[in-house]
N, C-alpha and C positions, 0 to 999 in steps of 0.2 A: 552518348547515352540517349536512346530514343525515348521520347516522352510518350509513354503509352501505359495503359492499365491492362493487365491480363485478366480477361473476363473469367478465366477458369482458375485463377489463383486462389488458393485457400489459405487462410491464415493458420496459425498454430492453435487457434481456439478449437476446442472440441466442438463438433457439429452441434447445432442447437437442437437437441433432441426433445421429443415430447416427454416431458418429465411429469410424472404424477405428483401433485402437490401433497404434502402431508396434511394432516388435519389442521384446520384453521387455528392460528393463535387467537384466542378469544373467539372460539368457533361460533358463538351466537351472532357474531357480526357478519359472518359469511353468507352471501346470497348464492345458493347453489341452484343453477338454472341450466337448461339445455337450449341449444340453438334450434332454429327452425330446421325442418327436415330437408328442405331444398333452399338454395341460396342463389339469388341473382345479384346480391349486394347492392340493391337499390336503397335509397333513403328509407330508414325504418327497418331494414333487414338486419340480420345478425343480432337480434335482441332476444332475451329470454321470453318465453311464452307467459301469458298472464297466469295460466293454470300452474305452471311450474313455479313461478314466483310466489304465488299465494301458498302453494303446498309446502314449499321448502323454506321460504323466507318470512312470509307474513310481513308485519311491520317491524323492521329491524332498526336497532340503534347501535352505532359503532362505539366500542369502548377501547380506550388506549390502555397500554400496559400499566399505566399509573392507576387505572381503575376509573378514570374520569371519562364521562360521556364526551364524544368528539362530534359525532354527526348523526342525523336521523331524527325521527324515524322515516323510513322510505316506504313508498307504496308502489304498486304496479305502474301507475301513471308516470312516475319519475323516470322509468327506463323503457317506456313503451316504444319510443321512437329511436332510441340510441342507448346502448347498454352502459353508458356513463351518464349519471344524472346531471342535468344542467344546473340545478339548484343543489348545492353541496350540503345544505342544511346543517352547517357547522353550528355547534352550540355557541351562544354569545360568550360564555366563559372561556371557551377554547380560543375564539377569535381575539378576545381581550388579552389572553396570555401571549399572543404573538408579539405584542409590542410592550407589554408590561416588563419592568425591570426584573421582577420575580426574585427568586432566591437561588443561591448556588445549589447544584444538584449533588446531594450526598446519598450514597446507596448503602444499604445495610444487610448484614447477614440475617437479621431478624425477619426481613421480607424476602429472603432468598434471591437477592439481587447481585450477588458477587461471583457466582459460579463461572460465568463466561468472560469476566473482565480480564483483559490483558493489555495494559498500556505500555507502549514501547519506552524503555528507559535506558537503553544503551546509547552510545554516541551516534550522531548522524553518520551514515555510511560505515558503520562499524559492526555490521551483522544485525542480529535481532534478539533482544532480551525483553521479556514481559515482566511487569509488576502486576501480580494478580490482585483481585479484589480483596483477598485475605492477606495481602502483603507478601505472599510467597513469590520469589523470582522463578519464572518458568519459561519454557520453550528453549532458551539457550542456543539459538542458532548463531553461534560465533565461531564454530570449528570448521567452517567451509566444507561441510559435508552435505550430501543431498538431503532434502527434507524427508521426514518420516512419513509413514503411510497415513492416508487420510488428511494430509495437510494441503496438497496442491491440486485438489480436484477442480475442474473447470466447468462442470456441468450444472452448477447451482446448488449442489447438495450441501455445500458448506454454509450456505445461508439458512437452509432449513435445519441443518444439524451442525451448529457451530462447534469449532474445536474447544475442548476442555483442557484443563491443566495437564500438561505432560512435559517431561524433560528427559534428555538423554543421559543425564547423570544426576546424582543426589546432591542437594545443597539446601541449607536452611539456617534459620536463626531461632534461638529459644531463650527463654527467660527463667532464671531460678532466683528464689529469694529465701533468705533466712535459713539456708542450708537444705532446702527442699530439692526435689527432683526438677529438672528442667521441663518447661512447658513450651511446646512449639508455638512460635509466633506465626500462626496460619490457622486454617480452618480446623485442623486437628487438635488445636489447643483448648477447645471448649471456651472460646471467648465470644463476647458480643462485639462484632466488628463493623466499623463503618469505613467507607472509601469515598474520597473526593479526588477527582482527576482534573488538574489544571495543567495540561501538558506544557512544559516537560516535567512538571512536578506532580507526583502522586502522594496523597496523604492518607494514611491508614491509622485508625485508632483501635485499641484493644482494651476492653473492660471485662472484668469478671468479679462476681460477688465475693469470691474467696481469695481474691488477690488484692493486696494493699497498694498495688501500683497500677496507675493508668499509663499505658504506653502509646505514644504517638510516633509513627514512622513517617518521615519525609524522605522520599526517594527520587533521585533524578540523576541524569548525566548533564553536565554543564551545557547550556544552550542559550544563546542570545542572538537576535537578528544582526546581520552583517558580520558576525564574528565566526567565520568558517573555522578558524584554527581552534577557538575555544569550544566550538560546538561539535567537533569531530574527534573527541577523545574516547578511546575504548575503555570506559570505566562507568560504574554506577556507584554513586555515593548514597549511603543510607544513614540518616540521622535519626537515632532512636532517643526520644525524650521520655525519661522515666519520672513520673510524678507520684510522689507519695501522698496518697489520699487518706492514710490512716493517722492515728494519734501517736504512733511510736516510730522510732527510727527503723529503717529497713536496710538490711544488707542484700544488695541486688547484684546479680551476675548476668550479663548479657553474653551469650555464646553464639558463635557462628561456626559452621562446619561445611566442608565441601569435599566431595570426591575428586581426586585428580583425574581430569578428563582428557589429558593430552594423549594423542594418538588413539582416541576412542574408536575410530572407524575400523582399526585392525590391530589387535594386540596378540599376534601369534607368539606363543611361548618360545623363548630362546632368541627372539629378535631384539628385545630391548628391556629396559627397566624404567619404572616410574620413580621420580625423585621428588621428594618434598624437602624443602630447605628453608630454614628460618631466615627472615630478612628484617633488618632493623636499620632505621635511618632517622633523619631529622623529621620528626613528626609522625612516624609510623612504626608499627610492629606487625609482622605478618608472616605468612608462609607462601613461598613461591613453589608452584607445581610445574614440573617439566618432565622430560623423558630423555633417554639416552640410548643410542644403539649399542648392541652387543656385537663385538667383532665375530663374524661367522667362523665356524669351525672349518678346518681344511677338509676338502672332499677326499673321498676314498680313492686310493690309487694302488693297483689298477681297479677300474670299475667292473662290475658284473653286467651281463646282458640285461637289457630292459625286459620287463614282463608287461605285456599289453593286457590290462585287466578288462577294459571295455571300450569299444569304438562306437557303439550305437548305430552301426551301419547294417541294420537288420530291421525287418518289419515289426518285430515284437520286442517286449522287454524280457525275453527269455533269461532266466537266471536272476531276475529281480522280482520283488513283490510290490505291486502298486496298490495303494489304498486311496480312495477318493476319486475325484473326476479331473484332477489337474493334469494328468499325464496322457490321457487318451488311451488308444489301443496299442500304441507303440511310439517309437521315436519319430520326431518330425523329419519328413523328407525335405532336406534343405533346398532341393530344386523347386519345391512347391511352396516355399516360405513366402508369405505375402510381401509384396514390394515395399510397403510402408515400413517394414521392420528393418530395412537397410541391410548392410553387410553383417552377417552373423559370425563369420570367421570359423566355420566348422572345419574339422580336420578331414572329414570324409564325406559320405553322402547323407548321414543322419546325425541327429543330436536330440537330447532332451530339451524340451521347451514347454513351459507350463502356461504360455499365453493361450494355448488351446484353440487357436484359430482353425486348426485342422478339423474341428467339429462343426465348422460353418457358423460360428457365433459372430455376432456383430463385434466390431472392434472394442467398444467400451465394455463388453461382457468378458473379454478375454482375460482380464485380471481377476475375475470373480471366482475362478475355480480353485479348489484346494485339494491337498492330498500329500502323500509321502511315497517315495520310491526307495526301497531298501535292497541292498545287494546281498549276495550270498556271503557267508563267513569266509574270511581268508586270513592267512598268517602274514604279518608284516615282515618281509624279508629283503627289503631294499631300503635305502636311506631316505628316499623321497617318494612322495605320491604326487605326480604331476597330472594336471587336468586343465580344461578350459572352462571358464565360468562367465556368465553375463546375466543381465536382468536388473531388477531393482536393488538398491542398497538397503537391504532389510535384514540385518544380522540376526534378528530374533524371529522373523516370520517367513523369510524366503532365503534359503541357504543350502549349502552342501556341507555335510559334517562327517567326521570320522568318529566312530563310536568304539570304545574299548570297554568291555564289561558293562555295556549299556550306557556309559557316560560319554558325553561329547568331550573329546580331547583336542580336536582341531575343527575349525569351521571357516568358511569363506562365503562371500556374497557378491552380487553384482555391484556395479557402480552407476546405476541409472543409465545403462546402455545395453542394447541387444547384442552388441559386439562382444564376443566371448574372448577374454584375455587369458593368457597363460598364467597359471597359479601353481605354486609348489608348496607342499607341506614337508617340513623337516621332521621325520619320524624316527630318527636314529635312537632316541631314548626309549622308543617303544618297540624295538626290534624283538621279534619272536612272539609277540602277543597276538592273540586272535582279535579280529576287528571286523566291522562292517562299515559300509559307506551308505549314508542316507541323504537323499535329496528331499528337502522340505519346502512346501509352499502352503502356508496357512494364512496368507494375506489376500483379502478381497479388494483392498483399496488400490489407489494409484501405484503403478509399477509392482503390483503383486504378482510377480513372475520370476522364474529363474531358468537359465539355460546352462546346460552342462554337456561337455563332450570330451572324448579321448582321455580316458583315465589310464595312466601308465605308471607302473612301479619302476623306479630307476635309482641309480646312485648319483645321478646328475640332475639338478633342478633345471626345468625349462624356463621358469619365470626369472627374468633378470633380477639381480640383487637390488632391492629398492633402497634408495637413500632415504633414511628416515626423515632427515631434515627437509627433504623436498616435498613431503606429504602435506596436503592442505591442513590437516589437523595436528600438525607438529607446531609447537610453540610453547608459550608459557601463560600461566594465569596465577594471579596473586589474590589471596584473601587477606585483608589487613585491617587493623584497628588504627584509626587516625586521630583519635582524641576522645576525652571524656572518660573518667574512671581510670583504673590501673590496668593496662593491657598486657596480655601474655599471648604467646603463640605455641602451638603444638604441631610438630611436623608429621607425626606418625598417625595420630588419631587411633584408629584400630585397623591396621593394614590387613589383619587376618579375617576381618568380618566377612561373612558370606554375602551380606547385603549391606551396601554402604548406607542405605536409608536408615538402617538400625543405628548406625554410628551417628548420622546427622541428626536424627530426631529423638533418639532415646538416650544415648550416652556419648555425647560429642567430645568429651575431654579425656585425654590421657597424656601424661607427661612424656617427654621424649628428648632425644638429643637434638642438636641443631640440624641434623640431616637424617633422613631415612630413605631407604631404597627397597623396592619390591619388584619382582619380575613381572613382565607382561603375563596376564592371566590372573593376577591377584589385584586386590583393590588397595588404594592408598588414600587416606583421608586427612586433610589438613583442618586445623581448628584454631580459632582465636577466641579470647574472652576478655571482658573488661568488668572489673568489680568496683562497686561504689557503695558507700553508706549514705543513705538519703534521709535527711531529717523530715519530720512531719510537715506537710504542706510545701516542701521544697521539690525542686526538679533537677535532674542531671541529664545532659545530652551526651550520648555516646555515638561517635561517628565510625561506621564501618565502611569498607569499600571493597569492591572486586574489580580488578583490572585484567585485561587480557591482551594477548599479542599473538595472533595467528595470521601471519603476513601473506601466506600463499593462498590466493583465492581458489575457489572450486573451478579449476580451469576447464574441466570437461564440459561444464555448463556454459562457459564463456568462449568456446572455441572460435567463434566468429570475430572476436575482438582482436583487432590488429595488435600484434606483439604480445599476446596474452601469455606466451610461454616465459616471458621475462617480467611481466608486470606483477606488482605486489599491491597489497592494500596500502592506501595512502599513509596510514600511520607508521608503516615500516620506515618511511623517510624521516620521521620525527623521534621515534623511540626504538631502542635496541631490543627491548623485551618488556614484559609486563611489569617487572620491577622498576624499570625506568619510568613507565607510566605512573606507577604509584609514587615514586620519589618526586617527580616533577609536579604532579597534581597536589601532593601533600604540601609542597612549598607554596603553591598558588591557590590553595583551597579556599581561603577566605575571600579572595577577589572573585574567583569563579562562582562560588556559591552566592555571593552578594549580587553579582551581575545577573545570574539566573533568576533569583528571587525578585530583583528589581524589574526584570522584563515581565514576569508573571503578574506582579502587582500593577504594572503599567497597563497590561492588556485588560485586566478586569476592572481597572479604575475607570468606569464608563457608565453612561446612562443606557447603553444598549442592553437588551435582554440577556440574562446570563446564558440561557439556552443557545442564543444566536452566537455569542462570543465563543462558547465552548465548541459548538459544531463547526464554526468557521476555522478555528485554529487546530482543532483536533486532528484533522487529516494531514496537517503538516508533519505529524509523527510518522507518516509513511517514509519520510527521509531517514528515519532511524529503524528501518526494517530491511529485510533481505531484498526488497524491491530496488533499493538504491545502493550503488557502489561508487567509490571514488578511488582511483588508482594512483600509484605513486608518481605517474607522469602528469598528474593534474586533470586527467580525463574523468568527467562524471558520466556514469552509465546507469540507465534505469530500465528494468523490466517493465512490462505493463502492470503486472502484479508480481507477487513473490514467485520467482522462477518461471514466470509465464510470459511467453511471447517476447522475443529478444529485440534488442537494438535501439532502445530509447525511442520507440515508435512515434513518428511525428504526428500521426493522426489521433493518437491517444493523449500524448503528453501536451498537445496544444490546448487541451481543456484545463490543465492544471495552472492555477494562478498563485498558490500559496508560496511555493519555494522561491519564485522570482522576487517576491516581496520580503521574504525572510532571510534567505541566504542566496542573494542574486549571483554570487560568484560561481555557484554550481550550475545555474542555468546558462550563464555566459560561457562556461567551459563547453557545454554541449553545443551551443551555437557556433563557437569559434573553432573548436577542435573537430567537431563531428559534422553538423549540418552544412556548414560552409568550409569544412575541412575534408575529411576522408569520404564523406557521403556526397560531396559536390562534384558535378561534372561541368568543368569550365567551358566546354564547347557548346553546351545546350542550356546551362543554368538549372538543370534538373537536380533534385536531391533524392537520393535513395532513402526510402521512408524508414527502413530499418538499418540504415548504414550498411555495414558489411554483411549483415544477416539476411537481407533481401534487397536486391538491387533493382527495384522498380519505383516508380513515382506513385504516391498516394496524393491525389489532387487536393483533398481537404487538408492533408498534412503539409503540403507545400505552401498552401495559403497561410495556414496557421503558423508555420515556422517563420515566414516573412514578418508576420505580426509579432511573433515572439522576439525576433531580432530587434524590432523597433522597441518593444517593451524593455528588453535588456539594455538597449542603448539609453533609454530614459532613466534607468536605474544606475547610471554611472555619473560621476561628477564632471566629466569632460566628454569631448566628442571623439576620443581616440578610437573606440570600437567601430563607430560608423565610418570614420575617415579611412581606417585600415581595410574595411571589408566592403565599402560601398560598391566597387565594381562588381563583386560577386552578388551582392544583394540585388543590384539593378538587373543583373543578368537573370537571376531567379524570377524576378517579376516579369521580365521580357519573355521568359519561358512560358509563363501563364498567359500573357497577352497573345503569344503565338497560337495558343489553343482557342482563342476567341476568333474563329475563322471569319465570321461576318461582321466583326467589330460592333456588335450590338450590346456588348457588356455582359454577355451570358456565355457560359461554357456549355457545349452541347455534345461533344464526343464522349469517348470512354472516360469515365471518371471513377477511378478506384478509390475506395473510401473506408472509413473506420467500421462500416458494417460488412467488411470482408468480401466485397464483390465490386465489380465495375458496373456502374449504372450509366445509362445512355439517355441523352436528351437534357434540355435545360430544366433546372430545378432551383427553387428559392434557396435551398441549403448551400450548395457548393458555389452557385453564382454569387450569392451574397458574401461568401467568404472571399471569393475572387475580388469582388469590389472592395472589400475591407483591406485585402493585401495591397491592392493598387492605391487605396487611400493612404496606407502607410508609406508606400513608395513615393507618393506625392509629398508627404511631409518630410521624408528623408532627402528627397531631391531638393526641396526648398532649403534645407539646412546645408546641403552640399553646394548650393549655388548652381545646380543643374536645371536651369530654367526650362529648357526644351523638354526634358523628361517630366518635369513637374506639370507642364502644360498638357502633355500627352496623358498623364494620369488623371488630371482634372477632367478632361473630356471623356475619358472612359467611364469615370464615376458618374458623370452627368447622364451620359447615354444609358449606362447600365441601370441606374435608378429608375429611369423611365421605362426601360424594357422589362424590368422586374414587375412593375405594376401593369403595364400594357399586356404582357404576354403570359404572366404566371399568377396574377392575383385574380381569384375567382369571386371577389366581392366580400369574402370573409377572411381568407387566408391564402398563402402562397402554395402552389402545387408543383408537381413534377410532371412535365410533359414527356412521357416516356417515348423513346424512339421505336416505332413499330418495326423497324428493320432489325431490331435486336430482341426477339421474343424470348431469348435465353436468359435475359437479364431481369433481376428483381427491380421493382419500382414502387414508389409510394403513390404514383399517379394522382388520383383525386383525394388522397388521404391527407389528414392533418398531421404533419410530421414535426417532431419535437425540435429539430434543428433548422426549421425553414427560414428563420431570420437570425441565424447564428452570427453572420457577418456583422450585423448591427450590434449585437451583444459584444462582439470582440472590440469594435472601435470605441465603444463606451468604456471598456476596461482600460484603454490607453489614451482616452481623451481626444479622439479624432473626429468628433462630430457625428454626421449622419452619412450613411450610404443607402438607406431606404427611407422614404418619406415617413414621417411620424404617424400620420393617420392610418396608413395601411399596416405599419408595424404594430400599432396598438391593437388594431382589429385582429391581426394574426395572433398576438399574445392572448387576447381575450378568447379567441377560438380554441387555443390550446387549453386554456383554463376550463372552458365550457365543455369541450368534446373529449379531452384526453386526461384531465385531472379528476381522479375519482377517489372518494373516501374508502372504497373497497374494490380491489382489482378483480375479485372473484367472479362477479357476474360477467364482466367483459371477457375474461379468459374462457369462461364456459361458453359464452355466446359465439366466440370466434374459433373455437377449438377445431372445428371441422372445415373451416374456410382458410384460415392462416395457421398452418400447422407448426407446432414446435414452440420454442421459447423457454428460457430458464426462469425459475421463480426467484426473483430478487425482491418481491413483495408478495406475501402470502395472501390467500383469501382472508378477508377481515382486516387487511392492512391497506392503506391508501398509497397512491403514488401517481406520478405523471407518466402515462404510457408512451412508448416510443412513437407509435403511429396508430391513429384510429381512422375510421372511414365513415364519417357521418353523411357523406354525399355519395357513398358507394365506392367501389374500386378494390375492395378486399379480395374479390375473386380474381383480380388481375395482378395482384402485387407479387405473386410468386412466379419467378421465371421458369423457363423450361430447360435450363442448363444445369451444370454441375454445382452452381452456387445457390440452388433453390433452397437448400437448408437454411441459408442465412436470412430468409424472409421471416423465420421464427423470431428474429430480434425485434420485429415490429410489436410483438405481444409483451415485451419485457418492460420493466421499470429499471433503468440503469442510472445509478447515482450521479455520475458526472454530468450527464446530459440534463438531468433534473436541476442540478445546481446552476448550470449556465442559464437555463430559462428563468429560474427564480431570481438570479442576479439581474438579468435583463429586465424583468418585470419591475423590480425595485428601482432600477435606474429610470425607467419610463414613468414612474409614479404609481404603478400598480403594487403598492407596498403590501397590502393585505394579501393579495393573491400570491405574490412572490414569497412572502414569509410563510404562507400556508404550505406551499410546496416544500420549502426547506424544513419546516417544522414537522411535516408528515414524515419526511425522511429521517429526521432526528428521532422521532418516536419509533420508527421501524427498528432502530438500533438501541432501543432501551435495554439495559443490561439484564432485565428479567428474561429477555428473549435471546440476545446474542451480544457479542463484544462490541461496545460503542466505538472502540478504537480500531476496528477492522472492517472497513467497508469493502464489500465483496463484489467483484464483477470479473468473471472468468477465473480469477484467483484472489488470494488474500491481499489486503492493503493495496488496492488498485489505484494506480497513479491518477486516473481521471478524476477521482474523488477530491483531489486537491483543488478542484473547481469551487469547493465550498468557501474558500477564502474570497472568491469573487462576490459572494453575497454580502460579505462584510464590507468590501471596498465600495460596492454599490450603495449600501446603507449609509456610508459616510459621504457619498458623492466625491470620492477621492480621486485626484489626478496629480501626477508628478512628472516633471521632466528635469532631471538633474543638470544636464549641460546648459539648459536655459535658466536654471535657478527658479523654476516654476513649481508652485504647489497650490492645490485648490481643494476646497471642501464645500459640499452642498448637501448637508444631511437630509435624508429622506424620511426619517421618523424622529419625533420629539425634537424638531428643529429649534423650538423656542428655548429649550433647556437641554443642550446636547453636550456630551463628552465622550471621546473615543480615542484609542491609540492610533498611531500612524507610524509607518516606516518610510524612510527616504533613502537616497543612495548613500548618505554618509552619517545618518543619525536617526534616532527614533525617540518618540515622546508622546505627548497627549495634546489633542486639540479640544478646545472647549468653546462653546458658543451660548450666549444668553441674549434673548431679545426682550425689549420692553417697547412701550408705545412709540417712543421717538428715537430710540437708539438700538444699537446692536453691539455687543461687546464680544470679541473673540480673542482667545489666547492660545499661543503655541508654546508648550513647555518642553524643552529638550532634556530627556532623561539620559541620553547617551549620544556621544559624537557631536556633530554639528550640522547646521542647516544653512546653506548659503542661499539667500533669497534675492531675486530680481523682481519677481512678481508673485503676489499672493492674491488669489481669487476667492471670493466669498459669495454666498447667495443670500439675498435679503428678500423680504416680503415683496412679491411681484408688483404690488400696488404702490410701492414707495420708491423714493429716489434717495441716493446718498448725497448729502449736501456738504458734509465736512468729515474729516478723518484726523485722528491723532494716533500715532504709532510710537510705542516705546519698547526698546530692547534693553533688558537688564537695568531698567530705571532711567535710561537715557533716550531722549526723543530722537526719532528718525524721520527724515523727510519722505513723504509719499505722495504720489499723484494718483488722483481718482479718475477712473473711466468706468462707464456702465453700459451694459447691453442687456436689456431685459432685466431679469432679477440678478444677473451676475455683475458683481462689482470687482474690478481689478485694481490692485494697488501696486504701482510701480515704485520700487525702492532699491536701495543697495544696503543690505544688512546681512550679518552673519550671527546666528543664534548658536551659542555653544552650550555644552553639557552643563546642566544646572540653571541655565538662564531661561527667561521667558520673553516672548514677543507678545505684546498686548495691543490690540486694535480697538479703538472706540469710534464707531460710525454714528454720525448724526443723520437721522432719516427724516424725510419730509414727504 
């Protein structure tokens, strides 16, 4: 494998288009300004004019979604030289809130804060299920079907217009009391509702003046650090606590109902039946929803000649009526189909295709056309209607339908592919009837298109008979009552209901037998209920659960994954069906629930600010979304965001820190099975950055993966992982060293990277990552006893650190010396780039010291804060719009953020290359969450606590639920993996380091160090670290809440002006011998101790 970057390679991101921003959130905060008419990008250029500033902005104050003033007022002089104010003018109250403990964040319906909330509450790698702010479960992406329209947009629109509650099938819970009608436990129930999210637990309360019961819902799927098995169960547990607030006893009934969703993607009448079956066992009563195939009828013999109804091999739609603009003037000439559409599989020369590119539209506009195409009337005189169909999987908005008497009796849709597959409708029961065929495209969002070709009436189907059990949406789902009150189950619900939502929300209960069956095309609804009489002032907790088992993944989307045709979801190896999930979870429910609650209590039992704890952990919920998969062969797989950009991409996932500390076995799987497995080239040491999906090297990703391997090694209790893979890891480092042609510690050739292009010439960003990877190599070589390679790595780091300063440091920050031989390439040249010292940030996350001198590093970070961090991105975007074109809006005008690259010393006019990747320069204008978090964490590590927390808090405020879903950070797509960098801000705040094989753990709190308490996770256990300082002593305690911690060295930080003169160490009340050593403020205690679950290690340091 040749180590090279393809300068023309384009990622699967949508090109960074110039997107008009919507009106500002808190529009009074936005500074609308225009850039100078001509631009040479000298210092002071690309700034708003004074006249425009005064006309549009005046003196502005920025207001957070909470209504609290954040920054300002600003005047013309603040942005006269650079469109980012150097003085951020943050209010003292806001600055104080960065480090104050504060209060838990509770959001209310009364303040309209619940609309966008969707907290993932399904198991890790089990699909995606949201708990809404009103307690409704929504989204339900558990069926392995393509996402619905408007979900997977990659151009930034989902940030401006976040998804609202929507589900593919009906489901809900309701409450009845004293014989009254049920009231929905969601926003439709006329409640005053509050929501508090402490992932993985969401708590929702319902109160109403006319209801004698106060209802509290606690919803979660079991999750605890280090427990992959317990954290990956396809179930959601719902604990409803009903408290009687009246003076009389209340007869209460909690009801749950759910439409049977099995085979939801295609339910052609005659192909199958939906089955609802009562299930009862030890600790549960419920209804299992499934489906069963109907044996196909025998084909006619002999058959009659086919009737070709339409080939579309003509220039017009003669014989059809087109309405709208989706179909153009005639069928698409397949020979002229755009290359990017791939193989369409047309039968002849033409086909229907509503992508409408034949009109000369830009690609992103092709989905935006709508209309219908209706055939002439015909008589059904053959047993089957055969055709080819492709496009989006949009059964309600982009489909082909058979209409009889004006009603749809058959329909089909695409499967998120332009390739048109064979499809057949069995119409034997409709013989002799008059009919029309209608092709519909009413969808303007992603995949809003349909392709159709070769409609033939025949007695023989062309589509192969589909095995129902092989479909991704075939499986089982169980709605169950697990405890509290007297439970019952109804298998039928109201199978004949035209709208299942009527069943779920208005009349969820009907008695039935133990089993009911309805044909495809009808609806079947399952229901459970629990009744209880509650005395005044008393409470009863009713536990409901929904478990699912849809084992076949959406293979069309994962076609690059090795062996995908046989792989199943991980839970298929543990459970035979959803009933098995319910039965096993019911038996273990008490332990699983207690462990989950114990972890959440441990996490929040801290002196750190509530907002920081929430934002740090919140993005780990990405593991419980469609971004993350775990297969039954043990392989972990991650998109960049939900269904966006394949291959557990090295240059995106290297930013994520949370999963490695919470469920390290998943990250280890990716390192061992993928990066140093199927993606590794033993001859060169190169790693394909998207594994099977794209076989080239991303230089930043290769560096980051070496660092991640080291991190994963430190999160093991022994050295097995390193011993087994060291030859490959060493080879991957040598691969990078080979790119350092002049041995100056800098990379200078083509460097393909996460900004979707190859850059040329040395830069602080990728060269610092190179040095960080080599530093990790030095540490691993030392552990392996490879003294020669260790020495080689040491020398490279020494030379490289000097080269970075001598060649790339401009006195304030590190630049990119673009290679003039490559004018086609983008560059940040003299700009202040967000990742310029990323390598130093990385080594701090894994406790490897320095690769860049501290003085220059601090100067670079201060420059980022000064030049690139703005309380309002609006003026900068306006000022640069004609110089650096494009960029998506992940911070709106009136919102603050850390910009990807600004140009305080000029260079904006030179950043856009002249090649095919010029569009990617638009990224420089953006605010992207994961990048911001890594800088924030780095600042905190380096002692710039206020600045680092300000960046993280500004991001936290951008995702206030009044504006968008706090649990869905967007970059390119939903739940973007890079955002798991937020956990790095937490580890930095704790000054946390850990090396399992060495028995090493360290803490150096960066805020509130005199009175500090925070959670930690290690390779074998987790718990709480606490530190108290007084004039002549320092007391530290490690309490293990789970597992164990084997210790050889505990490192602590004391006041830099003091020395540790004596130490006393006690474990579980028993003294332990410890030796003191000190270097600067760090005190290291050598010992031989094991702290077990429930025990504490206490250290008393005497200071002089």
